[in-house]
C-alpha positions as CSV (number, residue, x, y, z in Angstrom):
1,M,-6.0,5.9,12.8
2,D,-3.8,2.8,12.4
3,F,-0.2,2.9,11.5
4,G,1.8,0.6,9.2
5,V,5.3,0.4,7.9
6,V,6.2,-0.6,4.3
7,L,9.4,-2.6,3.8
8,Q,11.4,-4.1,1.0
9,N,12.4,-7.7,1.2
10,N,16.0,-7.0,0.7
11,P,18.4,-9.6,2.1
12,P,19.1,-10.5,4.8
13,A,15.5,-11.4,5.7
14,S,16.5,-11.2,9.4
15,R,16.9,-7.4,8.9
16,V,13.3,-7.1,7.6
17,V,12.1,-9.2,10.6
18,D,14.0,-7.0,13.0
19,L,12.5,-3.8,11.5
20,A,9.0,-5.4,11.8
21,R,9.7,-6.2,15.5
22,L,10.9,-2.7,16.1
23,A,7.8,-1.3,14.4
24,E,5.5,-3.3,16.7
25,T,7.5,-2.1,19.7
26,H,6.8,1.5,18.6
27,G,3.0,1.0,18.2
28,F,2.6,0.1,14.5
29,S,-0.2,-2.3,13.8
30,H,0.6,-3.3,10.2
31,V,3.8,-4.4,8.4
32,W,3.5,-4.3,4.6
33,T,6.2,-5.3,2.0
34,F,6.7,-5.0,-1.7
35,D,5.7,-8.1,-3.7
36,S,8.2,-8.4,-6.6
37,H,9.7,-11.8,-6.4
38,L,12.5,-11.2,-8.9
39,L,13.7,-7.9,-7.5
40,W,13.6,-9.0,-3.8
41,Q,13.1,-12.0,-1.7
42,E,9.8,-14.0,-1.5
43,P,7.4,-12.0,0.8
44,F,5.3,-14.9,2.0
45,V,8.3,-16.7,3.4
46,V,9.3,-13.5,5.2
47,Y,5.8,-13.0,6.5
48,S,6.0,-16.3,8.4
49,Q,9.1,-15.2,10.2
50,I,7.6,-11.7,11.0
51,L,4.5,-13.3,12.4
52,A,6.6,-15.8,14.4
53,H,8.6,-13.1,16.0
54,T,5.8,-10.6,16.8
55,R,2.7,-10.7,18.8
56,K,0.0,-8.6,17.1
57,V,1.1,-7.0,13.9
58,I,-0.8,-7.7,10.7
59,V,1.2,-8.5,7.6
60,G,0.5,-8.3,3.9
61,P,1.8,-7.2,0.4
62,M,1.6,-3.7,-0.8
63,V,0.7,-4.9,-3.3
64,T,0.3,-8.3,-4.9
65,N,-1.3,-8.9,-8.3
66,P,-3.2,-11.6,-10.2
67,I,-0.7,-11.9,-13.1
68,T,2.5,-13.2,-11.5
69,R,0.7,-15.2,-8.8
70,D,-2.1,-17.7,-9.3
71,V,-5.0,-16.4,-7.2
72,T,-5.7,-19.8,-5.6
73,V,-2.1,-20.1,-4.5
74,T,-2.2,-16.6,-3.1
75,A,-5.4,-17.4,-1.2
76,S,-3.8,-20.6,0.2
77,A,-0.7,-18.7,1.4
78,F,-2.9,-16.3,3.3
79,A,-5.1,-19.0,4.8
80,T,-2.1,-21.0,5.8
81,L,-0.5,-18.1,7.6
82,N,-3.9,-17.4,9.3
83,E,-4.1,-21.0,10.5
84,M,-0.6,-20.8,11.8
85,F,-0.7,-17.4,13.4
86,G,-4.3,-16.5,14.1
87,N,-5.7,-14.3,11.3
88,R,-3.0,-11.7,11.2
89,T,-2.9,-11.0,7.4
90,V,-4.3,-8.6,4.9
91,C,-4.2,-8.7,1.1
92,G,-3.3,-5.6,-0.7
93,I,-3.7,-6.1,-4.5
94,G,-3.5,-4.1,-7.7
95,R,-3.2,-4.6,-11.4
96,G,0.5,-5.1,-11.2
97,D,3.6,-2.9,-11.6
98,S,7.1,-3.9,-10.9
99,A,6.5,-7.6,-10.5
100,V,4.8,-7.7,-13.9
101,R,6.7,-5.1,-15.9
102,V,10.2,-6.5,-15.1
103,L,9.0,-9.6,-17.0
104,N,7.7,-7.3,-19.9
105,G,4.1,-8.3,-19.0
106,R,1.0,-6.3,-19.0
107,P,-1.0,-5.3,-15.9
108,A,-4.2,-7.2,-15.2
109,T,-7.4,-6.0,-16.7
110,L,-10.1,-4.6,-14.4
111,A,-12.1,-7.8,-15.0
112,Q,-9.1,-9.9,-13.9
113,L,-8.6,-7.8,-10.8
114,R,-12.3,-8.0,-9.9
115,D,-12.2,-11.8,-10.3
116,A,-9.0,-12.0,-8.2
117,V,-10.5,-10.1,-5.3
118,H,-13.5,-12.4,-5.3
119,V,-11.6,-15.7,-5.5
120,I,-8.9,-14.7,-3.0
121,R,-11.4,-13.4,-0.5
122,E,-13.8,-16.3,-0.7
123,L,-11.2,-19.0,-0.4
124,A,-9.2,-17.2,2.3
125,N,-12.4,-16.7,4.3
126,A,-13.0,-20.5,4.2
127,R,-15.9,-20.2,1.7
128,P,-16.4,-22.1,-1.5
129,V,-15.9,-20.3,-4.9
130,E,-16.5,-21.3,-8.5
131,I,-13.4,-21.5,-10.7
132,N,-13.5,-22.7,-14.3
133,G,-16.8,-24.5,-13.8
134,S,-15.7,-26.2,-10.6
135,T,-16.7,-25.3,-7.0
136,V,-13.7,-25.4,-4.8
137,R,-12.8,-24.6,-1.2
138,F,-10.0,-25.2,1.3
139,P,-11.0,-28.3,3.3
140,W,-8.4,-27.7,5.9
141,T,-9.6,-24.4,7.3
142,L,-12.9,-23.1,8.8
143,T,-11.4,-20.1,10.7
144,S,-9.3,-18.2,8.2
145,R,-10.4,-14.6,7.8
146,L,-8.9,-12.1,5.3
147,E,-9.7,-8.6,4.0
148,V,-8.7,-7.6,0.5
149,W,-7.7,-4.0,-0.2
150,V,-7.3,-2.6,-3.7
151,A,-4.6,-0.1,-4.7
152,G,-5.1,2.3,-7.6
153,Y,-5.3,5.8,-9.0
154,G,-7.6,5.8,-12.0
155,P,-11.3,6.4,-11.9
156,K,-12.2,2.9,-13.1
157,T,-10.0,1.2,-10.5
158,L,-11.4,3.5,-7.8
159,A,-14.9,2.5,-8.8
160,L,-14.1,-1.2,-8.7
161,T,-12.6,-0.6,-5.2
162,G,-15.9,0.9,-4.0
163,D,-17.8,-2.0,-5.6
164,V,-16.0,-5.0,-4.1
165,A,-13.0,-4.2,-1.9
166,D,-12.7,-4.2,1.9
167,G,-10.3,-1.3,1.7
168,F,-8.5,1.2,-0.5
169,I,-4.8,1.9,-0.8
170,L,-3.5,5.2,-2.2
171,Q,0.2,5.4,-2.6
172,L,0.8,9.0,-1.9
173,A,0.0,11.5,0.8
174,D,-1.2,14.6,-1.1
175,P,-4.4,15.9,0.6
176,D,-6.0,17.0,-2.7
177,V,-5.5,13.7,-4.4
178,T,-6.5,11.8,-1.3
179,A,-9.8,13.8,-1.0
180,W,-10.6,13.1,-4.7
181,T,-9.9,9.3,-4.6
182,I,-11.7,8.7,-1.3
183,R,-14.8,10.6,-2.7
184,V,-14.8,8.4,-5.9
185,V,-14.4,5.2,-3.9
186,R,-17.2,6.2,-1.4
187,E,-19.6,7.2,-4.2
188,A,-19.0,3.8,-5.9
189,A,-19.6,2.0,-2.7
190,E,-22.9,3.9,-2.3
191,R,-24.0,3.0,-5.8
192,A,-23.3,-0.6,-5.1
193,G,-25.5,-0.5,-2.0
194,R,-22.6,-0.8,0.4
195,D,-21.8,1.2,3.5
196,P,-18.8,3.5,2.6
197,D,-18.0,3.7,6.3
198,S,-17.3,-0.1,6.3
199,L,-14.2,0.4,4.1
200,Q,-10.7,1.1,5.2
201,F,-8.8,3.9,3.6
202,C,-5.0,3.6,3.7
203,I,-2.5,6.2,2.6
204,A,1.0,4.9,1.9
205,A,3.9,7.2,1.4
206,P,7.5,7.6,2.6
207,M,7.9,8.9,6.1
208,Y,11.2,10.6,7.1
209,V,11.5,12.5,10.4
210,G,14.4,15.0,10.1
211,E,15.3,18.6,9.5
212,D,17.7,18.5,6.4
213,R,15.2,19.2,3.7
214,A,17.6,18.7,0.8
215,H,18.7,15.3,2.1
216,M,15.2,14.1,2.8
217,H,14.2,15.1,-0.8
218,D,17.2,13.0,-2.2
219,Q,16.3,10.1,0.0
220,T,12.6,10.0,-1.1
221,R,12.6,11.3,-4.7
222,W,12.3,7.7,-5.9
223,F,8.7,7.7,-4.7
224,G,7.7,10.3,-7.2
225,G,9.2,8.2,-9.9
226,M,7.4,5.1,-8.8
227,V,4.0,7.0,-8.7
228,G,4.9,8.5,-12.1
229,N,4.8,5.1,-13.7
230,H,1.1,4.7,-12.8
231,V,0.3,8.3,-13.6
232,A,1.9,8.1,-17.1
233,E,-0.3,5.1,-17.9
234,L,-3.4,7.0,-16.7
235,V,-2.6,10.0,-18.8
236,A,-2.1,7.8,-21.8
237,R,-5.5,6.2,-21.2
238,Y,-7.6,9.1,-20.1
239,G,-5.7,12.2,-21.5
240,A,-4.1,15.1,-19.7
241,D,-7.5,17.0,-19.6
242,S,-9.4,14.2,-17.9
243,E,-11.0,14.3,-14.5
244,L,-7.7,13.2,-12.9
245,P,-6.4,15.9,-10.5
246,R,-3.8,18.2,-12.1
247,S,-1.9,17.9,-8.8
248,L,-1.4,14.2,-9.7
249,T,-0.6,14.5,-13.4
250,D,1.3,17.7,-14.2
251,Y,4.6,16.7,-12.8
252,I,5.3,13.8,-15.2
253,A,5.8,16.0,-18.2
254,G,9.6,15.6,-17.9
255,R,9.5,11.8,-17.3
256,T,11.5,9.7,-19.8
257,D,12.5,6.1,-18.9
258,Y,12.4,4.0,-15.7
259,D,14.7,1.2,-14.5
260,Y,12.9,-1.3,-12.3
261,N,16.3,-2.5,-11.0
262,E,16.3,0.7,-9.0
263,H,12.6,0.5,-8.1
264,G,11.9,1.8,-4.6
265,Q,15.5,2.8,-3.9
266,A,16.9,6.0,-2.6
267,G,19.2,7.5,-5.2
268,N,17.2,6.1,-8.1
269,T,18.9,7.7,-11.2
270,H,15.7,7.8,-13.2
271,T,13.8,10.3,-11.0
272,D,15.4,13.6,-11.7
273,F,12.2,14.8,-13.3
274,V,10.5,14.8,-9.9
275,P,10.5,18.3,-8.4
276,D,11.0,19.0,-4.7
277,E,7.5,20.4,-4.5
278,V,6.0,17.1,-5.5
279,I,8.1,15.2,-3.0
280,E,6.8,17.5,-0.2
281,R,3.2,16.9,-1.3
282,F,3.5,13.1,-1.9
283,C,5.6,12.3,1.2
284,L,5.6,13.0,4.9
285,L,8.8,14.8,5.7
286,G,10.2,17.1,8.4
287,T,9.8,17.3,12.2
288,W,7.5,15.0,14.0
289,Q,5.2,18.0,14.5
290,E,4.9,18.4,10.7
291,H,4.0,14.8,10.4
292,V,1.3,15.2,13.0
293,A,-0.1,18.2,11.2
294,R,-0.4,16.3,7.8
295,L,-1.8,13.2,9.4
296,K,-4.5,15.2,11.2
297,E,-5.5,16.6,7.8
298,L,-5.5,13.2,6.2
299,S,-7.6,11.8,9.1
300,G,-10.1,14.5,8.6
301,L,-10.5,13.4,5.0
302,G,-11.4,9.9,6.1
303,V,-8.0,8.1,6.1
304,T,-8.1,5.2,8.6
305,Q,-4.4,4.0,8.2
306,F,-1.1,5.7,7.3
307,A,1.5,3.2,6.1
308,G,5.0,4.7,5.9
309,Y,7.7,3.6,3.5
310,L,11.1,3.1,5.1
311,M,13.3,3.0,2.0
312,H,15.8,5.6,3.3
313,D,18.8,6.0,5.7
314,N,16.8,7.0,8.8
315,K,14.7,3.9,9.5
316,E,15.2,3.4,13.2
317,E,15.1,7.0,14.2
318,T,11.9,7.6,12.2
319,L,10.2,4.6,13.9
320,R,11.3,6.0,17.3
321,E,9.9,9.4,16.6
322,Y,6.6,7.9,15.5
323,G,6.5,5.7,18.6
324,E,7.3,8.4,21.0
325,H,5.5,11.4,19.4
326,V,3.5,11.0,16.3
327,I,1.3,7.9,17.1
328,P,0.4,9.2,20.6
329,A,-0.4,12.6,19.2
330,L,-2.8,11.2,16.6
331,R,-4.4,8.9,19.2
332,E,-5.1,11.9,21.4
333,H,-6.4,13.8,18.4
334,V,-8.8,11.0,17.5
335,L,-10.0,10.6,21.1
336,A,-10.6,14.4,21.3
337,K,-12.9,14.2,18.3
338,A,-14.8,11.2,19.5
């Protein structure tokens, strides 16, 4: 299992770079950031600095979208970083949430998302692609390589992921929901004639190593609110009695409004509807031994990467605990199974 961290591009950017360097020191292989250019600083500029100040970590957005960014510009940004720093990027992409909704826009359709995956991947892998009747390619790269991972919750997005993506991103760490989504993605890959084992399966959720349960709940309750935005849309589309797991949908009954100015922030005032039980299921909280136990369970379900959100007040200590205890324990677990 690989390990990543998920950061916000809050100023100063030097702080984000410092956390990325610390994550690499503690054995993390990936550094992801939010991609909401109005709420935080521009991620691709920050990526160049992270890559310049690290040796091996792979960087990418969790997640970008095809609405607020032209897909050819997105592909060019990735290919340029790859040319400069040696193929150390990954593209996480979805239909669009905070970057789109803060502008009162609508998320991408599944057709738009499918086209975006194709165009970004072809161009950023130095291959030609047809756009608006013209065949185009980047003449300045032959070596850029990029994987495109799709994030989502709903059955149709999961099916699209199995059809076309190199990886799947699920933004929560509930084992029941994880098992259902991975099954749907793998079945879609098989129907498309693809090898499901060739896909990456990334679980992204807040990670907080500590012992004060009430404090950890307060620091990570924002995550349940963030996930609730996606879930509410799914319930509106498919209905409360659809095939969506009840463990994913039931908790949003008390949801009212949401303020994107507090998106992804500890102390978010619009997340009181999220119960502690949901926080425990969606996040990784507690002692490092508790983190190891959940990660072993997720690994058994087919998860190939855990990416931990660090939007709380215990960033450095959590990274240290992962570097000294959690990551070595998971490596030993995987080796023992091999």
